[in-house]
N, C-alpha and C positions, 0 to 999 in steps of 0.2 A: 291349714287349708291355704295361708299368706304364703304358706313355702310353695308351694303349688302352682300360684299365680307368679310368683318369683321366676321359677326357672320355666315357665311359657311365655313369658313377658323376654326372657332373654335368648327363647328359642325364634323367638317373631320374628326379635331387632337381627339375630343373625341369619334369616333367611331374607332378609330386606339389606343383608349389609351387600357391598361392595363386590367382597370374595363369591359368594352364593352367584350372587347374577351373572359374575364373569364364568364360574364350574354350567351356569345353565346354557350361557350361549356356546360355549365349549362344549356342549354335550348335545345342542342344537344343529352346531354346523357337522360335527361328525356324523350325527345320523342323516345328515343330507347328504354329507357327503358320502357313507355307505348307500343311501337310496340309490345315488345316481350311479355310482358305478355298479350296484346290481342290474339300475335298467341300462345303463350302456352295454354291459356283459350277452345282452339278449340279442344281438343284430343277426341280420338275417346273413346264412352263408350260402355262397354263390357257388355250384358246382360247376366249373368252365370244362370240365371232362365229361358232361353229357352232352346228347348229339341236340344238335340246335335242328334239326328240318323237320318241320311239319308232318304230321300222320295224315298221308294220302287217304280220300276216303275210298273205301272200296266198293266196287260194281259190284251189285247182286244182281243175277238173273235166277232166276228158277231151274232147276236142272230138269230135263226132258228125261223121258223114257215109258215104256210098259209100264205097268204098276211091280212087276218081277224086277226089272229092272231098277227100277227105283227102290224097291226096299234091299234091292244087293247092293246097291250103295249105301245104304241107311247103314245095314248092318255093318261094313266092312268102316265104315264112320264110326260108328258105336266102338268097334275096337279100338280103333285109334285111339277115342276119345280117352278111354280108360286107361289106357298105355301112356298119354300125355298127363294124364291125371297121376296115375303113379309116378312117373319121373319128374313129377312138379314142374312141369312146361305148361305155366298158366297160357301164356298167348296161342301155343298150339293148344290147347283145349278149349279158346272161347272161337281158335279160328273153325275148329271139331262143330263145334256145338252148334256156330251158326252155319254151317253146312247143314249137317241135323235139321234144324229149323225153314232152311230153304225146300230139305228136301219133304219135309213132313209138307211145307207148304203147295207144294207140284202134286204132292201125291193126294191129299185129302180130297179137291173136287175128281179125280181118279177114283178114288172109293167109293166118293158119293153118286158119280155119275155111274157105275156097274149098277148099284142098285142092290136088290136082293134085302131078305128079311133079317138080317143078322149087320144091317151096313151101322146103322145105330150104336151096335155094341162094337165092333171093329173100330169106328170113330173113337168111341169112349178109351178102349185097349189101345188105341194110338197115338192118343194123345196122353196117358198117363206113364207112358213108354218117352215121350219127349220130355214130358214133368220131368222124369226120373234123370235125363240126359242134362237138364237144366239144374237140376239142383247137385249135381254130382259135381259140378261148377263149379256152384255159388259155393257149396259149404267143401269144396273140397273132399271130393268121398269117391272112390274107386270104384265103392262098391255098388253105390247106385248105377252106375255107368253099365256095371257088369250086370244087373240088376236088366235093367233096360235092354241090354243085347239078348240074355236068356228072356224075356219075354217078349224080343222080335222075332225070334228063332220059334219060339210057340204061334208068333201070330201067321207065321210065315208058313209054318205047316199045317196049320189048320185051313188055309186057301189052298190047299193041295190036296 
């Protein structure tokens, strides 16, 4: 038992010795230096080749025309939307979606003004088409844009 006490007392003397303290200081400085090096390597990179012009706000005006003209505009815009998503052209897809939303903004009051017994169903169906167009851009799914176009064709045929 006395032998174990003697071994631990030697360890205690060693840990409080100058050499051990020096090693602890060196280890601390190396650790701090490594942390500073890692932290400074996270600097911000500035891309000087990036365009510096600010995006100009677009002026949106609702399209005008008869109901059949607006349906035709929406049909062509939805087909362009599908192509833009397929070609991975996000900016063109977003522009086409904005056009679809503007056409729907002009078309909805006209459909409601025409009245009839199936107005509510027609508005609901058109809203589903617009929702499909929106999800096609948000989720990058050209199939949703194609479905919207096919459903629009069915709505147009039911109007004739």
